[in-house]
PQR file with spaces between the fields and no chain letter, atoms N, CA, C, O and H, PARSE charges and radii, in Angstrom:
ATOM       1  N    UNK     1     106.192  -74.363 -141.151 -0.4000 1.5000
ATOM       2  CA   UNK     1     105.866  -75.764 -140.613 -0.0000 2.0000
ATOM       3  C    UNK     1     107.402  -76.174 -139.950  0.5500 1.7000
ATOM       4  O    UNK     1     107.493  -76.536 -138.777 -0.5500 1.4000
ATOM       5  N    UNK     2     108.359  -76.091 -140.679 -0.4000 1.5000
ATOM       6  CA   UNK     2     109.804  -76.457 -140.879 -0.0000 2.0000
ATOM       7  C    UNK     2     110.393  -75.454 -139.233  0.5500 1.7000
ATOM       8  O    UNK     2     110.966  -75.902 -138.240 -0.5500 1.4000
ATOM       9  H    UNK     2     108.286  -75.797 -141.632  0.4000 1.0000
ATOM      10  N    UNK     3     110.015  -74.237 -139.494 -0.4000 1.5000
ATOM      11  CA   UNK     3     110.557  -73.548 -137.976 -0.0000 2.0000
ATOM      12  C    UNK     3     109.529  -73.836 -136.765  0.5500 1.7000
ATOM      13  O    UNK     3     110.117  -73.897 -135.686 -0.5500 1.4000
ATOM      14  H    UNK     3     109.549  -73.873 -140.300  0.4000 1.0000
ATOM      15  N    UNK     4     108.639  -73.957 -136.715 -0.4000 1.5000
ATOM      16  CA   UNK     4     107.757  -74.300 -135.618 -0.0000 2.0000
ATOM      17  C    UNK     4     108.313  -75.894 -135.321  0.5500 1.7000
ATOM      18  O    UNK     4     108.626  -76.053 -134.142 -0.5500 1.4000
ATOM      19  H    UNK     4     108.161  -73.907 -137.591  0.4000 1.0000
ATOM      20  N    UNK     5     108.510  -77.256 -136.306 -0.4000 1.5000
ATOM      21  CA   UNK     5     109.133  -78.033 -135.862 -0.0000 2.0000
ATOM      22  C    UNK     5     110.444  -77.925 -134.865  0.5500 1.7000
ATOM      23  O    UNK     5     110.576  -78.504 -133.787 -0.5500 1.4000
ATOM      24  H    UNK     5     108.255  -77.127 -137.264  0.4000 1.0000
ATOM      25  N    UNK     6     111.440  -76.974 -135.548 -0.4000 1.5000
ATOM      26  CA   UNK     6     112.705  -76.888 -134.952 -0.0000 2.0000
ATOM      27  C    UNK     6     112.675  -76.035 -133.541  0.5500 1.7000
ATOM      28  O    UNK     6     113.587  -75.998 -132.715 -0.5500 1.4000
ATOM      29  H    UNK     6     111.332  -76.503 -136.424  0.4000 1.0000
ATOM      30  N    UNK     7     111.526  -75.426 -133.472 -0.4000 1.5000
ATOM      31  CA   UNK     7     111.223  -74.574 -132.098 -0.0000 2.0000
ATOM      32  C    UNK     7     110.754  -75.457 -131.047  0.5500 1.7000
ATOM      33  O    UNK     7     111.102  -75.302 -129.876 -0.5500 1.4000
ATOM      34  H    UNK     7     110.784  -75.456 -134.143  0.4000 1.0000
ATOM      35  N    UNK     8     109.911  -76.455 -131.463 -0.4000 1.5000
ATOM      36  CA   UNK     8     109.348  -77.554 -130.542 -0.0000 2.0000
ATOM      37  C    UNK     8     110.143  -78.305 -130.105  0.5500 1.7000
ATOM      38  O    UNK     8     110.047  -78.667 -128.932 -0.5500 1.4000
ATOM      39  H    UNK     8     109.629  -76.581 -132.414  0.4000 1.0000
ATOM      40  N    UNK     9     111.325  -78.830 -131.056 -0.4000 1.5000
ATOM      41  CA   UNK     9     112.422  -79.951 -130.661 -0.0000 2.0000
ATOM      42  C    UNK     9     113.045  -79.087 -130.005  0.5500 1.7000
ATOM      43  O    UNK     9     113.710  -79.709 -129.177 -0.5500 1.4000
ATOM      44  H    UNK     9     111.403  -78.536 -132.008  0.4000 1.0000
ATOM      45  N    UNK    10     113.246  -77.809 -129.876 -0.4000 1.5000
ATOM      46  CA   UNK    10     114.357  -76.917 -128.752 -0.0000 2.0000
ATOM      47  C    UNK    10     113.417  -76.824 -127.245  0.5500 1.7000
ATOM      48  O    UNK    10     113.906  -76.298 -126.245 -0.5500 1.4000
ATOM      49  H    UNK    10     112.706  -77.303 -130.549  0.4000 1.0000
ATOM      50  N    UNK    11     112.429  -77.237 -127.251 -0.4000 1.5000
ATOM      51  CA   UNK    11     111.629  -77.242 -125.910 -0.0000 2.0000
ATOM      52  C    UNK    11     111.029  -75.942 -125.815  0.5500 1.7000
ATOM      53  O    UNK    11     110.844  -75.412 -124.720 -0.5500 1.4000
ATOM      54  H    UNK    11     112.032  -77.664 -128.063  0.4000 1.0000
ATOM      55  N    UNK    12     110.673  -75.330 -127.042 -0.4000 1.5000
ATOM      56  CA   UNK    12     109.562  -73.978 -127.093 -0.0000 2.0000
ATOM      57  C    UNK    12     108.134  -74.541 -127.604  0.5500 1.7000
ATOM      58  O    UNK    12     107.883  -75.391 -128.459 -0.5500 1.4000
ATOM      59  H    UNK    12     110.824  -75.762 -127.931  0.4000 1.0000
ATOM      60  N    UNK    13     107.295  -73.770 -126.783 -0.4000 1.5000
ATOM      61  CA   UNK    13     105.644  -74.187 -127.223 -0.0000 2.0000
ATOM      62  C    UNK    13     105.431  -73.391 -128.467  0.5500 1.7000
ATOM      63  O    UNK    13     105.490  -72.165 -128.553 -0.5500 1.4000
ATOM      64  H    UNK    13     107.499  -73.079 -126.089  0.4000 1.0000
ATOM      65  N    UNK    14     105.116  -74.440 -129.637 -0.4000 1.5000
ATOM      66  CA   UNK    14     104.680  -73.712 -130.608 -0.0000 2.0000
ATOM      67  C    UNK    14     103.318  -74.120 -131.120  0.5500 1.7000
ATOM      68  O    UNK    14     102.658  -75.029 -130.616 -0.5500 1.4000
ATOM      69  H    UNK    14     105.068  -75.436 -129.567  0.4000 1.0000
ATOM      70  N    UNK    15     103.030  -73.567 -131.905 -0.4000 1.5000
ATOM      71  CA   UNK    15     101.304  -73.524 -132.539 -0.0000 2.0000
ATOM      72  C    UNK    15     101.072  -72.895 -133.675  0.5500 1.7000
ATOM      73  O    UNK    15     101.632  -71.837 -133.962 -0.5500 1.4000
ATOM      74  H    UNK    15     103.566  -72.828 -132.314  0.4000 1.0000
ATOM      75  N    UNK    16     100.434  -73.341 -134.242 -0.4000 1.5000
ATOM      76  CA   UNK    16      99.883  -72.608 -135.700 -0.0000 2.0000
ATOM      77  C    UNK    16      98.234  -72.761 -135.522  0.5500 1.7000
ATOM      78  O    UNK    16      97.626  -73.806 -135.288 -0.5500 1.4000
ATOM      79  H    UNK    16      99.979  -74.201 -134.010  0.4000 1.0000
ATOM      80  N    UNK    17      97.688  -71.437 -135.698 -0.4000 1.5000
ATOM      81  CA   UNK    17      96.257  -71.134 -135.827 -0.0000 2.0000
ATOM      82  C    UNK    17      95.931  -70.802 -137.496  0.5500 1.7000
ATOM      83  O    UNK    17      96.436  -69.887 -138.147 -0.5500 1.4000
ATOM      84  H    UNK    17      98.182  -70.589 -135.889  0.4000 1.0000
ATOM      85  N    UNK    18      94.934  -71.822 -137.984 -0.4000 1.5000
ATOM      86  CA   UNK    18      93.912  -71.359 -138.986 -0.0000 2.0000
ATOM      87  C    UNK    18      92.801  -70.776 -138.972  0.5500 1.7000
ATOM      88  O    UNK    18      91.858  -71.321 -138.399 -0.5500 1.4000
ATOM      89  H    UNK    18      94.524  -72.565 -137.455  0.4000 1.0000
ATOM      90  N    UNK    19      92.676  -69.775 -139.478 -0.4000 1.5000
ATOM      91  CA   UNK    19      91.122  -69.238 -139.732 -0.0000 2.0000
ATOM      92  C    UNK    19      90.820  -69.772 -140.847  0.5500 1.7000
ATOM      93  O    UNK    19      91.519  -69.961 -141.843 -0.5500 1.4000
ATOM      94  H    UNK    19      93.442  -69.332 -139.944  0.4000 1.0000
ATOM      95  N    UNK    20      89.378  -70.091 -140.570 -0.4000 1.5000
ATOM      96  CA   UNK    20      88.730  -70.597 -141.990 -0.0000 2.0000
ATOM      97  C    UNK    20      87.444  -69.538 -142.114  0.5500 1.7000
ATOM      98  O    UNK    20      86.374  -69.640 -141.513 -0.5500 1.4000
ATOM      99  H    UNK    20      88.811  -69.938 -139.761  0.4000 1.0000
ATOM     100  N    UNK    21      87.863  -68.430 -143.113 -0.4000 1.5000
ATOM     101  CA   UNK    21      86.935  -67.409 -143.109 -0.0000 2.0000
ATOM     102  C    UNK    21      85.508  -67.492 -143.866  0.5500 1.7000
ATOM     103  O    UNK    21      85.064  -66.804 -144.786 -0.5500 1.4000
ATOM     104  H    UNK    21      88.732  -68.347 -143.601  0.4000 1.0000
ATOM     105  N    UNK    22      84.923  -68.625 -143.123 -0.4000 1.5000
ATOM     106  CA   UNK    22      83.347  -68.628 -143.273 -0.0000 2.0000
ATOM     107  C    UNK    22      83.237  -69.796 -141.807  0.5500 1.7000
ATOM     108  O    UNK    22      83.951  -70.482 -141.075 -0.5500 1.4000
ATOM     109  H    UNK    22      85.284  -69.183 -142.376  0.4000 1.0000
ATOM     110  N    UNK    23      81.573  -69.351 -142.084 -0.4000 1.5000
ATOM     111  CA   UNK    23      80.814  -69.811 -140.585 -0.0000 2.0000
ATOM     112  C    UNK    23      80.419  -71.104 -140.762  0.5500 1.7000
ATOM     113  O    UNK    23      80.437  -71.685 -139.676 -0.5500 1.4000
ATOM     114  H    UNK    23      80.993  -68.794 -142.678  0.4000 1.0000
ATOM     115  N    UNK    24      80.026  -71.895 -141.773 -0.4000 1.5000
ATOM     116  CA   UNK    24      79.329  -72.739 -141.816 -0.0000 2.0000
ATOM     117  C    UNK    24      80.253  -74.445 -142.103  0.5500 1.7000
ATOM     118  O    UNK    24      79.731  -75.348 -142.756 -0.5500 1.4000
ATOM     119  H    UNK    24      80.012  -71.423 -142.655  0.4000 1.0000
ATOM     120  N    UNK    25      81.636  -74.561 -141.467 -0.4000 1.5000
ATOM     121  CA   UNK    25      82.183  -75.449 -141.850 -0.0000 2.0000
ATOM     122  C    UNK    25      82.442  -76.033 -139.819  0.5500 1.7000
ATOM     123  O    UNK    25      82.268  -75.300 -138.845 -0.5500 1.4000
ATOM     124  H    UNK    25      82.061  -73.828 -140.936  0.4000 1.0000
ATOM     125  N    UNK    26      82.848  -77.412 -139.803 -0.4000 1.5000
ATOM     126  CA   UNK    26      83.066  -77.827 -138.294 -0.0000 2.0000
ATOM     127  C    UNK    26      84.221  -78.425 -138.250  0.5500 1.7000
ATOM     128  O    UNK    26      84.465  -78.893 -137.138 -0.5500 1.4000
ATOM     129  H    UNK    26      82.989  -78.007 -140.594  0.4000 1.0000
ATOM     130  N    UNK    27      85.200  -78.622 -139.214 -0.4000 1.5000
ATOM     131  CA   UNK    27      86.633  -78.828 -139.062 -0.0000 2.0000
ATOM     132  C    UNK    27      87.149  -78.643 -140.023  0.5500 1.7000
ATOM     133  O    UNK    27      86.571  -78.440 -141.091 -0.5500 1.4000
ATOM     134  H    UNK    27      85.002  -78.241 -140.118  0.4000 1.0000
ATOM     135  N    UNK    28      88.987  -78.688 -139.761 -0.4000 1.5000
ATOM     136  CA   UNK    28      89.850  -78.503 -140.639 -0.0000 2.0000
ATOM     137  C    UNK    28      90.832  -79.363 -140.845  0.5500 1.7000
ATOM     138  O    UNK    28      91.279  -80.037 -139.917 -0.5500 1.4000
ATOM     139  H    UNK    28      89.457  -78.853 -138.894  0.4000 1.0000
ATOM     140  N    UNK    29      91.416  -79.471 -142.420 -0.4000 1.5000
ATOM     141  CA   UNK    29      92.078  -80.476 -142.434 -0.0000 2.0000
ATOM     142  C    UNK    29      92.766  -79.960 -143.508  0.5500 1.7000
ATOM     143  O    UNK    29      92.194  -79.144 -144.231 -0.5500 1.4000
ATOM     144  H    UNK    29      91.053  -78.924 -143.173  0.4000 1.0000
ATOM     145  N    UNK    30      94.009  -80.332 -143.755 -0.4000 1.5000
ATOM     146  CA   UNK    30      94.934  -79.915 -145.035 -0.0000 2.0000
ATOM     147  C    UNK    30      94.808  -80.730 -146.266  0.5500 1.7000
ATOM     148  O    UNK    30      94.711  -81.949 -146.403 -0.5500 1.4000
ATOM     149  H    UNK    30      94.474  -80.995 -143.168  0.4000 1.0000
ATOM     150  N    UNK    31      94.836  -79.597 -147.277 -0.4000 1.5000
ATOM     151  CA   UNK    31      94.041  -80.904 -148.657 -0.0000 2.0000
ATOM     152  C    UNK    31      95.538  -81.328 -149.563  0.5500 1.7000
ATOM     153  O    UNK    31      96.353  -80.824 -150.336 -0.5500 1.4000
ATOM     154  H    UNK    31      94.914  -78.606 -147.166  0.4000 1.0000
ATOM     155  N    UNK    32      95.251  -82.539 -148.896 -0.4000 1.5000
ATOM     156  CA   UNK    32      96.683  -83.369 -149.303 -0.0000 2.0000
ATOM     157  C    UNK    32      96.795  -83.632 -150.846  0.5500 1.7000
ATOM     158  O    UNK    32      97.944  -83.920 -151.179 -0.5500 1.4000
ATOM     159  H    UNK    32      94.589  -82.949 -148.268  0.4000 1.0000
ATOM     160  N    UNK    33      95.935  -83.605 -151.809 -0.4000 1.5000
ATOM     161  CA   UNK    33      95.700  -83.992 -152.744 -0.0000 2.0000
ATOM     162  C    UNK    33      96.102  -82.344 -153.477  0.5500 1.7000
ATOM     163  O    UNK    33      96.809  -82.460 -154.478 -0.5500 1.4000
ATOM     164  H    UNK    33      95.001  -83.371 -151.538  0.4000 1.0000
ATOM     165  N    UNK    34      95.769  -80.988 -153.128 -0.4000 1.5000
ATOM     166  CA   UNK    34      96.544  -80.083 -153.886 -0.0000 2.0000
ATOM     167  C    UNK    34      97.667  -79.815 -153.398  0.5500 1.7000
ATOM     168  O    UNK    34      98.533  -79.452 -154.194 -0.5500 1.4000
ATOM     169  H    UNK    34      95.195  -80.894 -152.314  0.4000 1.0000
ATOM     170  N    UNK    35      97.967  -79.895 -152.127 -0.4000 1.5000
ATOM     171  CA   UNK    35      99.467  -79.225 -151.559 -0.0000 2.0000
ATOM     172  C    UNK    35     100.141  -80.723 -150.705  0.5500 1.7000
ATOM     173  O    UNK    35     100.044  -80.583 -149.485 -0.5500 1.4000
ATOM     174  H    UNK    35      97.263  -80.190 -151.481  0.4000 1.0000
ATOM     175  N    UNK    36     100.499  -81.478 -150.935 -0.4000 1.5000
ATOM     176  CA   UNK    36     101.135  -82.655 -150.356 -0.0000 2.0000
ATOM     177  C    UNK    36     102.282  -82.368 -149.643  0.5500 1.7000
ATOM     178  O    UNK    36     102.464  -83.074 -148.651 -0.5500 1.4000
ATOM     179  H    UNK    36     100.578  -81.592 -151.925  0.4000 1.0000
ATOM     180  N    UNK    37     103.371  -81.239 -149.963 -0.4000 1.5000
ATOM     181  CA   UNK    37     104.150  -81.306 -149.503 -0.0000 2.0000
ATOM     182  C    UNK    37     103.690  -80.207 -147.952  0.5500 1.7000
ATOM     183  O    UNK    37     104.398  -80.251 -146.946 -0.5500 1.4000
ATOM     184  H    UNK    37     103.223  -80.665 -150.769  0.4000 1.0000
ATOM     185  N    UNK    38     102.644  -79.451 -148.019 -0.4000 1.5000
ATOM     186  CA   UNK    38     102.729  -78.773 -146.999 -0.0000 2.0000
ATOM     187  C    UNK    38     101.865  -79.787 -145.748  0.5500 1.7000
ATOM     188  O    UNK    38     102.064  -79.752 -144.534 -0.5500 1.4000
ATOM     189  H    UNK    38     102.069  -79.415 -148.837  0.4000 1.0000
ATOM     190  N    UNK    39     100.839  -80.692 -146.526 -0.4000 1.5000
ATOM     191  CA   UNK    39     100.172  -81.676 -145.753 -0.0000 2.0000
ATOM     192  C    UNK    39     101.034  -82.444 -144.936  0.5500 1.7000
ATOM     193  O    UNK    39     100.791  -82.663 -143.749 -0.5500 1.4000
ATOM     194  H    UNK    39     100.678  -80.720 -147.513  0.4000 1.0000
ATOM     195  N    UNK    40     102.211  -82.934 -145.641 -0.4000 1.5000
ATOM     196  CA   UNK    40     103.009  -83.632 -144.812 -0.0000 2.0000
ATOM     197  C    UNK    40     104.031  -83.002 -143.886  0.5500 1.7000
ATOM     198  O    UNK    40     104.735  -83.626 -143.091 -0.5500 1.4000
ATOM     199  H    UNK    40     102.408  -82.756 -146.605  0.4000 1.0000
ATOM     200  N    UNK    41     104.029  -81.715 -144.078 -0.4000 1.5000
ATOM     201  CA   UNK    41     105.028  -80.615 -143.063 -0.0000 2.0000
ATOM     202  C    UNK    41     104.094  -80.590 -141.776  0.5500 1.7000
ATOM     203  O    UNK    41     104.582  -80.732 -140.655 -0.5500 1.4000
ATOM     204  H    UNK    41     103.458  -81.208 -144.723  0.4000 1.0000
ATOM     205  N    UNK    42     102.568  -80.384 -142.006 -0.4000 1.5000
ATOM     206  CA   UNK    42     101.891  -80.274 -140.946 -0.0000 2.0000
ATOM     207  C    UNK    42     101.821  -81.299 -140.092  0.5500 1.7000
ATOM     208  O    UNK    42     101.895  -81.161 -138.871 -0.5500 1.4000
ATOM     209  H    UNK    42     102.172  -80.269 -142.917  0.4000 1.0000
ATOM     210  N    UNK    43     101.661  -82.478 -140.736 -0.4000 1.5000
ATOM     211  CA   UNK    43     101.953  -83.858 -139.874 -0.0000 2.0000
ATOM     212  C    UNK    43     102.822  -84.040 -139.227  0.5500 1.7000
ATOM     213  O    UNK    43     102.824  -84.638 -138.151 -0.5500 1.4000
ATOM     214  H    UNK    43     101.600  -82.590 -141.728  0.4000 1.0000
ATOM     215  N    UNK    44     103.714  -83.551 -139.782 -0.4000 1.5000
ATOM     216  CA   UNK    44     105.431  -83.875 -139.330 -0.0000 2.0000
ATOM     217  C    UNK    44     105.221  -82.625 -137.692  0.5500 1.7000
ATOM     218  O    UNK    44     105.482  -82.883 -136.517 -0.5500 1.4000
ATOM     219  H    UNK    44     103.713  -83.066 -140.656  0.4000 1.0000
ATOM     220  N    UNK    45     104.734  -81.473 -138.232 -0.4000 1.5000
ATOM     221  CA   UNK    45     104.745  -80.406 -136.931 -0.0000 2.0000
ATOM     222  C    UNK    45     104.191  -81.326 -135.868  0.5500 1.7000
ATOM     223  O    UNK    45     104.813  -81.611 -134.845 -0.5500 1.4000
ATOM     224  H    UNK    45     104.522  -81.263 -139.187  0.4000 1.0000
ATOM     225  N    UNK    46     102.986  -81.773 -136.168 -0.4000 1.5000
ATOM     226  CA   UNK    46     102.202  -82.462 -134.973 -0.0000 2.0000
ATOM     227  C    UNK    46     102.735  -83.726 -134.404  0.5500 1.7000
ATOM     228  O    UNK    46     102.142  -84.303 -133.494 -0.5500 1.4000
ATOM     229  H    UNK    46     102.480  -81.541 -136.999  0.4000 1.0000
ATOM     230  N    UNK    47     103.725  -84.123 -134.865 -0.4000 1.5000
ATOM     231  CA   UNK    47     104.030  -85.255 -134.560 -0.0000 2.0000
ATOM     232  C    UNK    47     105.555  -84.813 -133.326  0.5500 1.7000
ATOM     233  O    UNK    47     105.855  -85.473 -132.332 -0.5500 1.4000
ATOM     234  H    UNK    47     104.207  -83.654 -135.605  0.4000 1.0000
ATOM     235  N    UNK    48     106.183  -83.687 -133.766 -0.4000 1.5000
ATOM     236  CA   UNK    48     107.117  -82.776 -133.415 -0.0000 2.0000
ATOM     237  C    UNK    48     106.345  -81.938 -131.801  0.5500 1.7000
ATOM     238  O    UNK    48     107.040  -81.354 -130.969 -0.5500 1.4000
ATOM     239  H    UNK    48     105.939  -83.150 -134.574  0.4000 1.0000
ATOM     240  N    UNK    49     105.026  -82.070 -131.715 -0.4000 1.5000
ATOM     241  CA   UNK    49     104.493  -81.338 -130.808 -0.0000 2.0000
ATOM     242  C    UNK    49     104.118  -80.000 -131.040  0.5500 1.7000
ATOM     243  O    UNK    49     103.675  -79.307 -130.124 -0.5500 1.4000
ATOM     244  H    UNK    49     104.461  -82.544 -132.391  0.4000 1.0000
ATOM     245  N    UNK    50     104.241  -79.635 -132.040 -0.4000 1.5000
ATOM     246  CA   UNK    50     103.298  -78.286 -132.596 -0.0000 2.0000
ATOM     247  C    UNK    50     102.079  -78.160 -132.627  0.5500 1.7000
ATOM     248  O    UNK    50     101.465  -78.835 -133.454 -0.5500 1.4000
ATOM     249  H    UNK    50     104.602  -80.197 -132.783  0.4000 1.0000
ATOM     250  N    UNK    51     101.374  -77.287 -131.768 -0.4000 1.5000
ATOM     251  CA   UNK    51      99.813  -77.242 -131.318 -0.0000 2.0000
ATOM     252  C    UNK    51      99.016  -76.675 -132.809  0.5500 1.7000
ATOM     253  O    UNK    51      99.394  -75.725 -133.495 -0.5500 1.4000
ATOM     254  H    UNK    51     101.873  -76.739 -131.097  0.4000 1.0000
ATOM     255  N    UNK    52      97.752  -77.610 -133.076 -0.4000 1.5000
ATOM     256  CA   UNK    52      96.931  -76.913 -134.620 -0.0000 2.0000
ATOM     257  C    UNK    52      95.944  -76.560 -133.826  0.5500 1.7000
ATOM     258  O    UNK    52      95.354  -77.307 -133.045 -0.5500 1.4000
ATOM     259  H    UNK    52      97.445  -78.382 -132.519  0.4000 1.0000
ATOM     260  N    UNK    53      95.694  -75.134 -134.051 -0.4000 1.5000
ATOM     261  CA   UNK    53      94.159  -74.734 -134.008 -0.0000 2.0000
ATOM     262  C    UNK    53      93.667  -74.129 -135.000  0.5500 1.7000
ATOM     263  O    UNK    53      94.308  -73.469 -135.818 -0.5500 1.4000
ATOM     264  H    UNK    53      96.173  -74.526 -134.685  0.4000 1.0000
ATOM     265  N    UNK    54      92.395  -74.334 -134.988 -0.4000 1.5000
ATOM     266  CA   UNK    54      91.248  -73.609 -136.223 -0.0000 2.0000
ATOM     267  C    UNK    54      89.990  -73.280 -135.737  0.5500 1.7000
ATOM     268  O    UNK    54      89.299  -74.071 -135.095 -0.5500 1.4000
ATOM     269  H    UNK    54      91.875  -74.871 -134.323  0.4000 1.0000
ATOM     270  N    UNK    55      89.594  -71.892 -136.079 -0.4000 1.5000
ATOM     271  CA   UNK    55      88.848  -71.352 -135.977 -0.0000 2.0000
ATOM     272  C    UNK    55      87.805  -71.121 -137.186  0.5500 1.7000
ATOM     273  O    UNK    55      88.189  -71.208 -138.352 -0.5500 1.4000
ATOM     274  H    UNK    55      90.156  -71.249 -136.601  0.4000 1.0000
ATOM     275  N    UNK    56      86.734  -70.882 -136.920 -0.4000 1.5000
ATOM     276  CA   UNK    56      85.746  -70.239 -138.247 -0.0000 2.0000
ATOM     277  C    UNK    56      85.852  -68.776 -138.077  0.5500 1.7000
ATOM     278  O    UNK    56      86.355  -68.329 -137.046 -0.5500 1.4000
ATOM     279  H    UNK    56      86.422  -70.811 -135.973  0.4000 1.0000
ATOM     280  N    UNK    57      85.480  -68.111 -138.870 -0.4000 1.5000
ATOM     281  CA   UNK    57      85.410  -66.346 -138.747 -0.0000 2.0000
ATOM     282  C    UNK    57      84.868  -66.206 -139.608  0.5500 1.7000
ATOM     283  O    UNK    57      84.903  -66.905 -140.620 -0.5500 1.4000
ATOM     284  H    UNK    57      85.071  -68.474 -139.707  0.4000 1.0000
ATOM     285  N    UNK    58      84.019  -64.941 -139.339 -0.4000 1.5000
ATOM     286  CA   UNK    58      83.104  -64.216 -139.964 -0.0000 2.0000
ATOM     287  C    UNK    58      83.856  -62.818 -140.383  0.5500 1.7000
ATOM     288  O    UNK    58      84.325  -61.999 -139.592 -0.5500 1.4000
ATOM     289  H    UNK    58      83.990  -64.373 -138.516  0.4000 1.0000
ATOM     290  N    UNK    59      83.860  -62.742 -141.799 -0.4000 1.5000
ATOM     291  CA   UNK    59      84.619  -61.891 -142.148 -0.0000 2.0000
ATOM     292  C    UNK    59      83.981  -60.438 -143.417  0.5500 1.7000
ATOM     293  O    UNK    59      83.474  -60.746 -144.495 -0.5500 1.4000
ATOM     294  H    UNK    59      83.480  -63.407 -142.441  0.4000 1.0000
ATOM     295  N    UNK    60      84.114  -59.328 -143.087 -0.4000 1.5000
ATOM     296  CA   UNK    60      83.267  -58.316 -143.720 -0.0000 2.0000
ATOM     297  C    UNK    60      84.328  -57.332 -144.169  0.5500 1.7000
ATOM     298  O    UNK    60      85.489  -57.644 -143.905 -0.5500 1.4000
ATOM     299  H    UNK    60      84.526  -59.078 -142.211  0.4000 1.0000
ATOM     300  N    UNK    61      84.142  -56.358 -144.714 -0.4000 1.5000
ATOM     301  CA   UNK    61      85.159  -55.289 -145.459 -0.0000 2.0000
ATOM     302  C    UNK    61      85.601  -54.277 -144.529  0.5500 1.7000
ATOM     303  O    UNK    61      86.503  -53.471 -144.759 -0.5500 1.4000
ATOM     304  H    UNK    61      83.198  -56.104 -144.928  0.4000 1.0000
ATOM     305  N    UNK    62      84.881  -54.362 -143.402 -0.4000 1.5000
ATOM     306  CA   UNK    62      85.600  -53.808 -142.264 -0.0000 2.0000
ATOM     307  C    UNK    62      86.260  -54.447 -141.172  0.5500 1.7000
ATOM     308  O    UNK    62      87.165  -53.936 -140.513 -0.5500 1.4000
ATOM     309  H    UNK    62      84.149  -55.017 -143.215  0.4000 1.0000
ATOM     310  N    UNK    63      85.803  -55.513 -141.015 -0.4000 1.5000
ATOM     311  CA   UNK    63      86.280  -56.459 -139.636 -0.0000 2.0000
ATOM     312  C    UNK    63      86.775  -57.982 -139.907  0.5500 1.7000
ATOM     313  O    UNK    63      86.873  -58.520 -141.010 -0.5500 1.4000
ATOM     314  H    UNK    63      85.068  -55.928 -141.551  0.4000 1.0000
ATOM     315  N    UNK    64      87.049  -58.523 -138.694 -0.4000 1.5000
ATOM     316  CA   UNK    64      87.299  -59.975 -138.933 -0.0000 2.0000
ATOM     317  C    UNK    64      87.156  -60.629 -137.470  0.5500 1.7000
ATOM     318  O    UNK    64      87.987  -60.474 -136.576 -0.5500 1.4000
ATOM     319  H    UNK    64      86.969  -58.086 -137.798  0.4000 1.0000
ATOM     320  N    UNK    65      85.877  -61.447 -137.353 -0.4000 1.5000
ATOM     321  CA   UNK    65      85.712  -61.975 -135.939 -0.0000 2.0000
ATOM     322  C    UNK    65      85.526  -63.479 -136.071  0.5500 1.7000
ATOM     323  O    UNK    65      84.789  -64.228 -136.713 -0.5500 1.4000
ATOM     324  H    UNK    65      85.201  -61.574 -138.079  0.4000 1.0000
ATOM     325  N    UNK    66      86.854  -63.639 -134.880 -0.4000 1.5000
ATOM     326  CA   UNK    66      86.848  -64.991 -134.695 -0.0000 2.0000
ATOM     327  C    UNK    66      85.860  -65.755 -133.911  0.5500 1.7000
ATOM     328  O    UNK    66      85.213  -65.437 -132.912 -0.5500 1.4000
ATOM     329  H    UNK    66      87.453  -63.031 -134.359  0.4000 1.0000
ATOM     330  N    UNK    67      85.901  -66.843 -134.609 -0.4000 1.5000
ATOM     331  CA   UNK    67      84.165  -67.485 -133.999 -0.0000 2.0000
ATOM     332  C    UNK    67      84.746  -68.833 -133.470  0.5500 1.7000
ATOM     333  O    UNK    67      85.859  -68.955 -132.960 -0.5500 1.4000
ATOM     334  H    UNK    67      86.426  -67.101 -135.420  0.4000 1.0000
ATOM     335  N    UNK    68      83.987  -69.660 -133.631 -0.4000 1.5000
ATOM     336  CA   UNK    68      84.318  -71.369 -132.681 -0.0000 2.0000
ATOM     337  C    UNK    68      85.274  -71.892 -133.164  0.5500 1.7000
ATOM     338  O    UNK    68      85.601  -71.692 -134.334 -0.5500 1.4000
ATOM     339  H    UNK    68      83.082  -69.561 -134.045  0.4000 1.0000
ATOM     340  N    UNK    69      85.917  -72.668 -132.359 -0.4000 1.5000
ATOM     341  CA   UNK    69      86.932  -73.922 -132.608 -0.0000 2.0000
ATOM     342  C    UNK    69      86.256  -74.677 -133.406  0.5500 1.7000
ATOM     343  O    UNK    69      85.040  -74.852 -133.323 -0.5500 1.4000
ATOM     344  H    UNK    69      85.652  -72.830 -131.409  0.4000 1.0000
ATOM     345  N    UNK    70      87.237  -75.336 -134.504 -0.4000 1.5000
ATOM     346  CA   UNK    70      87.148  -76.315 -135.060 -0.0000 2.0000
ATOM     347  C    UNK    70      87.875  -77.838 -135.104  0.5500 1.7000
ATOM     348  O    UNK    70      89.088  -77.924 -134.912 -0.5500 1.4000
ATOM     349  H    UNK    70      88.224  -75.194 -134.572  0.4000 1.0000
ATOM     350  N    UNK    71      87.391  -78.543 -135.262 -0.4000 1.5000
ATOM     351  CA   UNK    71      87.978  -79.919 -134.990 -0.0000 2.0000
ATOM     352  C    UNK    71      89.163  -79.982 -136.172  0.5500 1.7000
ATOM     353  O    UNK    71      88.948  -79.641 -137.336 -0.5500 1.4000
ATOM     354  H    UNK    71      86.406  -78.473 -135.418  0.4000 1.0000
ATOM     355  N    UNK    72      90.189  -80.376 -135.779 -0.4000 1.5000
ATOM     356  CA   UNK    72      91.469  -79.978 -136.468 -0.0000 2.0000
ATOM     357  C    UNK    72      91.176  -81.779 -136.838  0.5500 1.7000
ATOM     358  O    UNK    72      90.667  -82.584 -136.057 -0.5500 1.4000
ATOM     359  H    UNK    72      90.364  -80.653 -134.835  0.4000 1.0000
ATOM     360  N    UNK    73      91.592  -82.018 -138.028 -0.4000 1.5000
ATOM     361  CA   UNK    73      92.009  -83.757 -138.675 -0.0000 2.0000
ATOM     362  C    UNK    73      92.984  -83.706 -139.730  0.5500 1.7000
ATOM     363  O    UNK    73      92.920  -83.325 -140.899 -0.5500 1.4000
ATOM     364  H    UNK    73      92.005  -81.364 -138.662  0.4000 1.0000
ATOM     365  N    UNK    74      94.390  -84.439 -138.645 -0.4000 1.5000
ATOM     366  CA   UNK    74      95.703  -84.077 -139.784 -0.0000 2.0000
ATOM     367  C    UNK    74      95.815  -85.715 -139.757  0.5500 1.7000
ATOM     368  O    UNK    74      95.973  -86.431 -138.768 -0.5500 1.4000
ATOM     369  H    UNK    74      94.443  -84.748 -137.695  0.4000 1.0000
ATOM     370  N    UNK    75      95.668  -86.153 -141.330 -0.4000 1.5000
ATOM     371  CA   UNK    75      96.040  -87.388 -141.935 -0.0000 2.0000
ATOM     372  C    UNK    75      97.086  -88.003 -141.266  0.5500 1.7000
ATOM     373  O    UNK    75      97.525  -89.081 -141.665 -0.5500 1.4000
ATOM     374  H    UNK    75      95.540  -85.571 -142.133  0.4000 1.0000
């Protein structure tokens, strides 16, 4: 996240994509209880202009299929 923040501050387009490997979810949010430093870094990235994208995905032993976009919720 910190490198993406620096890239955004330098004027580059910066984004991070999260793939949630299941089809029964509708939103993505960092788990601040388990990893507060990451959640804080992700929030700082958003505030610096880093785009956060999240998609559900269908995973099998032979493939990974990106599905629908998820709502992103950053504390």
